[in-house]
C-alpha positions, -999 to +999 in steps of 0.1 A: +464+127-375+473+110-340+507+089-340+519+062-319+550+064-302+576+055-331+591+024-331+633+025-342+648-003-359+683-003-356+701-021-388+733-034-380+763-049-396+778-082-380+806-097-402+790-090-433+758-101-422+726-078-410+708-079-376+677-059-367+670-048-329+642-026-315+653+004-297+634+015-266+652+049-253+684+042-272+687+007-257+678-028-271+644-042-262+653-078-269+679-099-275+695-096-309+678-120-336+705-141-356+724-119-384+712-127-419+730-127-448+727-101-479+734-110-511+719-098-548+688-115-538+674-085-524+689-061-549+664-043-574+678-029-607+665+004-614+629+011-634+618-023-620+589-034-599+601-054-568+594-091-576+574-108-548+603-129-539+627-104-534+600-083-513+593-115-490+630-116-485+634-080-475+604-087-447+623-115-434+654-092-429+634-065-417+608-081-394+624-113-376+609-131-351+620-111-320+607-076-339+572-088-353+558-088-316+563-051-312+548-039-340+519-065-342+513-051-307+510-016-316+488-025-349+458-032-325+458+007-317+460+019-354+433+029-374+417+061-392+432+092-375+460+071-360+494+059-377+530+046-368+562+056-375+590+031-384+622+043-382+651+025-398+681+036-380+710+029-407+746+022-402+766+046-395+800+056-414+820+032-395+798+000-398+807-007-432+795-038-451+788-050-486+753-027-495+739+002-488+709-007-467+691+026-469+688+019-507+670-014-502+632-012-513+616-020-477+587+000-487+578-035-509+577-056-476+540-066-470+519-063-443+483-070-428+461-046-444+438-025-421+413-051-426+433-077-407+419-090-377+439-092-340+442-131-348+456-121-384+480-098-371+492-125-342+497-154-371+519-123-389+539-120-358+546-157-351+552-167-394+550-138-413+518-154-426+497-131-445+460-129-445+441-140-477+441-105-492+477-108-495+484-077-471+496-039-484+532-031-490+546-009-466+552+021-485+512+021-492+497+009-460+477+041-446+485+029-408+524+029-415+552+056-424+589+045-430+617+067-423+653+062-427+673+078-399+708+087-406+735+095-380+748+130-393+785+137-399+775+172-386+754+192-364+719+207-381+722+237-395+708+270-378+673+277-394+673+301-422+664+333-403+625+337-401+624+327-437+597+305-454+613+303-489+611+274-509+639+277-533+622+255-564+647+247-592+636+226-624+663+212-650+646+187-662+648+200-701+686+196-698+699+170-721+733+164-742+768+154-735+782+156-700+810+143-681+809+131-645+840+118-622+832+082-638+836+095-676+810+109-701+773+103-703+746+116-724+712+131-714+685+123-738+665+153-753+630+152-742+602+140-761+583+166-784+550+178-762+562+168-729+550+190-702+572+218-691+580+236-656+550+219-641+565+211-611+577+247-603+545+259-612+524+232-589+552+242-561+539+277-565+504+272-565+504+246-536+526+274-510+505+303-526+486+320-495+502+302-467+531+309-448+556+294-471+568+315-504+579+303-536+614+313-548+617+299-583+652+296-599+650+306-635+648+276-658+666+255-668+682+255-633+723+263-637+743+257-607+751+296-602+714+301-604+709+276-576+737+288-554+727+324-557+691+318-548+698+301-515+718+330-507+693+348-487+683+314-468+656+288-474+635+261-453+628+237-485+649+231-515+633+213-544+651+200-574+632+187-606+657+168-631+679+142-636+708+124-609+739+110-623+770+094-605+759+110-568+750+146-584+724+164-602+723+175-639+717+213-642+723+237-670+756+252-682+757+291-673+760+296-710+723+282-717+722+261-747+693+238-733+657+239-747+632+250-720+609+218-725+604+195-698+613+156-697+591+125-705+598+087-690+625+068-675+657+060-690+688+036-690+705+019-663+732+044-648+767+038-666+766+000-671+768-005-705+737-025-704+704-013-724+681+012-711+647+001-696+630+019-724+656+007-748+681+038-747+715+026-758+743+021-731+756+052-711+724+072-717+702+089-698+663+094-709+648+131-702+630+127-670+645+094-661+674+082-640+710+087-642+741+078-652+779+081-641+798+076-611+801+091-578+825+119-572+831+141-545+839+178-570+853+182-604+863+214-619+837+234-633+833+265-648+827+291-623+812+269-597+833+242-579+820+210-578+805+214-612+815+195-648+812+206-680+797+188-711+820+184-739+828+212-754+810+236-734+775+219-739+743+228-720+745+198-697+765+202-666+772+179-635+765+189-595+781+172-571+757+163-541+784+173-518+789+209-532+748+212-531+751+200-493+775+225-486+750+252-501+718+239-483+736+243-450+748+277-454+712+284-465+696+271-436+675+246-453+654+222-432+642+200-461+657+188-494+634+173-521+651+157-549+626+145-575+652+132-599+653+094-608+669+071-584+683+097-560+673+074-532+694+046-550+734+039-540+756+038-567+793+028-571+820+042-595+824+008-614+863+018-615+865+011-576+839-018-579+855-036-611+842-069-599+809-062-591+780-067-623+756-037-628+729-044-600+753-049-575+771-020-580+739-003-574+737-017-540+771-001-529+780+032-520+758+058-505+727+076-522+724+110-530+697+118-501+716+097-475+747+122-485+726+153-479+715+139-445+747+129-435+763+164-445+737+181-419+705+183-438+679+177-414+654+157-439+657+146-476+631+136-499+641+116-529+629+085-554+640+051-557+633+041-594+622+063-626+597+093-622+588+113-653+583+147-653+546+148-652+545+119-624+573+146-605+545+174-608+519+156-594+536+142-566+550+181-557+518+195-557+502+173-530+534+170-514+535+207-508+499+212-503+502+189-473+533+205-459+510+238-458+485+222-439+508+214-411+515+178-419+548+163-407+575+157-440+566+117-436+528+121-439+533+148-467+552+125-485+525+095-479+503+123-499+523+130-524+532+092-531+494+087-538+502+106-570+525+077-579+499+051-577+510+023-604+547+037-612+573+024-605+588+051-583+589+050-549+594+085-528+614+078-497+624+099-463+657+104-451+659+120-417+683+127-388+683+106-361+679+134-339+648+147-356+617+139-334+590+157-349+595+155-387+588+192-391+611+217-410+608+250-386+583+269-367+577+292-401+566+262-421+528+252-414+502+280-418+488+272-388+514+285-366+509+320-361+537+350-365+545+365-332+533+396-338+521+410-374+544+436-392+514+457-393+509+498-380+491+525-387+502+558-395+492+586-370+490+625-369+512+641-341+483+662-324+485+682-290+461+678-265+445+643-249+425+635-281+437+604-299+414+593-328+414+555-336+436+543-363+423+549-398+423+518-423+435+537-447+469+542-438+477+509-426+516+502-439+538+472-438+567+480-419+592+457-435+582+475-466+582+512-450+618+510-438+635+483-461+619+500-493+630+535-488+646+556-514+657+583-489+669+579-450+640+566-426+638+583-391+605+573-380+587+569-341+569+534-335+542+533-309+548+495-300+530+483-268+537+446-278+575+457-274+586+428-303+618+421-316+617+445-349+652+433-358+641+398-367+615+411-386+636+431-408+662+410-411+640+386-427+629+411-450+663+419-460+668+383-468+639+379-489+652+409-510+687+394-512+671+362-522+649+381-553+682+399-559+703+371-565+673+347-587+675+381-609+712+373-619+716+414-606+751+421-593+753+410-559+747+439-528+752+429-490+719+431-473+712+459-447+722+448-412+698+456-385+707+465-351+688+475-316+702+494-289+683+502-254+680+539-247+688+548-212+676+580-193+667+597-227+702+601-238+718+582-271+750+571-275+776+601-276+804+581-296+808+556-322+824+533-298+796+537-272+769+529-302+792+501-313+794+487-276+753+491-269+740+473-301+730+438-306+737+420-325+773+426-326+784+453-351+801+441-385+818+468-406+804+472-439+822+458-467+841+476-493+814+460-521+782+471-529+758+473-495+727+483-483+739+504-453+725+497-418+693+499-398+689+509-358+664+504-338+666+525-305+641+514-278+628+541-257+610+532-224+578+548-214+583+576-191+617+586-204+609+624-220+633+634-247+658+659-240+657+692-261+686+679-281+674+648-289+673+655-330+709+668-328+722+635-308+701+615-333+719+633-365+750+627-347+745+589-351+749+596-389+782+608-383+798+576-372+805+559-404+779+532-403+758+544-433+724+544-416+698+539-441+669+539-415+666+549-377+633+537-360+626+547-324+604+520-310+584+533-278+576+504-254+568+495-219+531+508-215+496+508-223+484+519-258+478+555-243+509+556-226+530+546-255+510+569-282+516+597-260+552+592-254+557+585-292+537+616-302+556+638-278+589+624-292+582+624-328+575+660-320+609+669-305+624+652-336+603+677-360+583+645-375+548+653-385+536+616-377+543+587-358+531+547-362+511+529-341+518+490-340+487+469-337+487+435-315+469+407-333+446+385-317+465+353-322+499+367-306+519+340-289+547+347-264+547+384-273+539+392-236+508+412-224+513+450-228+502+475-201+468+487-204+447+520-197+417+513-175+391+528-194+362+556-183+333+536-174+296+550-168+285+542-130+264+513-127+227+521-131+203+519-100+177+492-091+162+477-127+128+461-130+148+433-148+177+431-123+171+394-118+185+387-155+219+399-142+230+401-178+241+438-185+240+447-146+263+419-140+288+429-168+289+466-159+299+455-121+321+431-134+341+460-155+339+483-125+356+454-102+383+452-124+413+468-104+445+458-122+442+468-161+466+444-169+451+414-149+413+418-155+406+384-148+386+359-165+358+369-186+325+366-168+304+336-178+272+357-189+246+353-215+253+381-242+215+378-253+205+387-216+225+416-218+210+423-250+175+421-240+181+440-205+198+472-227+164+470-249+140+471-216+156+496-191+182+521-184+208+501-194+240+517-192+229+550-198+238+571-234+250+554-266+282+570-258+280+553-223+273+522-239+299+526-263+325+530-233+315+498-219+317+479-251+351+494-251+363+481-220+351+446-230+368+450-264+400+457-245+401+432-219+379+401-230+382+400-267+363+367-269+334+383-248+337+414-270+331+392-301+299+376-289+290+409-274+292+426-306+272+400-325+246+403-303+242+439-307+241+435-344+212+411-341+190+421-315+201+457-298+172+481-309+175+520-303+205+542-303+226+517-285+229+495-320+243+524-337+268+532-313+280+495-314+283+498-352+305+533-348+329+513-325+331+483-346+335+504-376+371+511-359+383+478-374+376+464-404+372+425-389+348+435-359+332+456-388+325+424-407+317+404-377+288+432-369+276+432-403+273+395-408+252+393-376+232+421-386+213+399-412+208+430-434+195+451-409+219+477-411+212+514-395+203+542-425+229+569-422+203+592-415+204+579-377+236+593-373+243+628-367+265+648-389+290+644-365+289+613-356+292+600-391+326+616-406+336+604-441+360+577-427+331+561-408+309+561-437+335+548-462+344+516-435+304+509-437+303+512-475+336+487-479+322+465-454+289+461-468+311+448-502+333+427-479+299+411-469+282+407-500+256+434-488+258+458-516+220+451-526+192+476-517+186+509-508+204+510-474+236+503-493+227+533-518+221+557-490+255+547-475+274+550-510+259+583-510+277+601-486+312+581-494+342+597-507+347+597-542+376+574-539+349+545-525+325+555-549+347+552-578+359+515-562+326+504-561+319+514-598+347+493-609+333+464-586+304+468-610+320+468-640+339+437-628+372+448-617+398+436-623+387+421-658+409+411-685+426+444-694+440+448-658+440+484-639+434+517-658+448+548-644+429+550-615+443+572-581+462+549-560+433+561-532+412+540-554+434+511-552+434+512-515+395+516-510+397+482-533+418+465-512+400+473-481+368+457-500+385+427-504+382+424-542+421+424-543+425+395-517+432+365-543+446+390-570+485+387-573+504+420-577+527+407-604+498+396-622+479+426-618+502+453-627+536+434-639+557+462-647+548+486-617+530+516-639+498+518-621+503+544-591+475+516-574+502+492-571+525+514-552+498+523-526+492+483-524+527+476-521+529+498-487+500+476-474+515+441-486+540+419-465+573+418-485+570+381-496+597+366-519+570+368-550+568+407-542+604+410-537+611+393-573+583+413-587+603+448-577+632+437-591+617+431-625+608+470-626+628+493-644+660+509-627+642+542-623+614+527-606+637+505-583+658+537-571+623+553-557+626+525-536+657+522-523+670+492-544+690+505-575+719+532-574+711+565-577+707+585-604+739+599-626+720+627-637+689+652-629+661+646-651+631+666-647+607+647-667+615+614-650+615+629-616+579+642-621+566+606-633+587+592-602+567+618-581+532+601-584+548+567-575+567+581-543+534+599-533+511+568-536+537+545-515+535+573-490+503+593-493+498+624-473+479+617-440+442+632-441+425+636-410+393+616-399+371+641-410+382+646-447+376+628-480+399+601-491 
């Protein structure tokens, strides 16, 4: 949705009165209007609708005559697909006034509706007159978004390193007596049958299959559980529960609370007055708002700034000040408090003895504003009472908007639609220097990663032959290097030369967060370093290594830790010396507790990098190396050097030369001088290319045709995709099979070819025995499954020549796998085939195999990215299984039977490599 340039309205106190001025580039756009007094007439008691008279007073305060023309002028450009953001710049801490302007019900101010004419807006600008339909409240208006801007006391926290974690804490079921800085309060027990854990589930469902991952705090959330979950970093924090006296109500570390969830709104906070639903004074209804007094922290049991309930009861008070510190340290960019009146100010009655209940609620500062002033960039909170069901509905819609790439203000508007008819109003506080209202580069699913941490295992072979990567041996680098029982020593051919330390540090933070969420003893994360190799020689001393690495070396603590990892960047052209293996062994004697060493070969085209990596792996005694594949949506990773492919000579004169399709394409390919800069793709009609190839000698033999297609794939990927589809749809003769053979090297390309073929797939007998190895046959079978072409004789012909594992996978799919009973004791190779078939794309491994007892789960783990959900699943396994992944202490004694059982899992995680011509 497009947005008009923001309008900033600065609210200022002048001798106890308020003035509102439009700012343009930080300067007033007009003379300051007459300051207006603010009294209890604009304050609204919690749990109450805003009366029309109060909304009218707020409208006069927010939109004086000098301000209204600026808004009315912009309204002419608004409509479906275009909106205006109003930013209310609140007074800073030094601008004192009798009331908290951020907590006023600005959303209730009415503006002309979307149906209003230009004349209606002009009348509103002149006299605040609304059209006959009464207008629309600002908080519900589809053309406006309202943001409360705060000048923070501290700088914004650095984003958590690469994390897309949403930490979700639910404490709605907590009830009982509680002590706050203002005195004792009571949180009422939820009503029987009230929905439980809905918001946690809705958040997790909304972010599933996106670039965000939900990390759930055990419910009911405790202060210690929240703190530990945030240790590994997070981008978003969500809390569902109760708010009292400038703090949140959480469970005591000793438990004692039920696991049900809350119900409707409750009594007025700490006033001695009856609650909105008839609760006694000083009580807080489950799922409702709050009672107590603001406090900067009070002694608790183990966590500073927490207050226990009487006699150690289950409820405990958590200061927002303390929470703000945890959020800053975690790099949180957005805090969401679905707790009643968390956006409503509250003042201690002991400090405001002369003020009545309603007036006292207008003083002080809201919890949401406190978080933003403390450095959290954005905070979403609630004015009024919200039930647990309403909070869950809001959470689902709000996070669904975020994962679609919406800004926080638009996602808030989507969530607010779930509260239609409710008293509660969700509001947004933001740092005044936050321009785009996003929560970090990793948040929206629409923003691609720099480079996927995916590679393929390749055998070290002598000679020029370099077979294509085999999809059976695809691995996730974060899993391979962060979940290893024994020290890792790998060689990686990486044409993209990307930043591996960032990828691996993110994985370590994910593991740290999952471990903390499980309540396991703290273990310091593995610290990854990078070192540039010069002249093929590794650092000879510990001091030389320490000086050469980045980031700066930090000595390991005396407590439990996961050691260190080292990436050695090895440029193409540097030949390893005869003693390189010994130099690498020497690094392990420097006292760094190196658990993983990766030699990253970079600086050339894929062919050069592969050749150098194979030679380096051979010098180290490794039987294999890794090739990291570039992804089509890489941004900013740089262009690797490319090898110039061998091309057939241009053909002689053709009877269809005037069509120019195939001849022009081949000529353009031969005209490429610099393989790194092939120039723009030729503007040709791919159908003309195929027609020319069908009617004449074309590019020569099928092998030559495959060479040309390979060059187009390397230099002009978009053209290659269209050409591949044209070959599938219209090419005749052996050239069509050659295109299929090339497409089968990548599953994505194969799917594109098969879909364009419209069921016209060549029979396997059309390929010579040497040109249809088992790996190729398996790829075609699994591609036909992925594209929904399993019916027909051609599929059965291909299946008859497939490997045993692929045949078994197809039969399992015929039987309805995964079914209700979960995985059977199938070999790990079958799991890989199922994964490649697409049958497991929507399957969550923790649900498929909760205990990790199926060897296939270990094979799938090697192919899945290390997300918070996966990490949490792994830390729920038995200690012996976790030991095989390097995330549990070593065994105290040797158990032969146990080791035999673990060997099956270890082999599934890192199976032996098989050549292209062998069975899976």
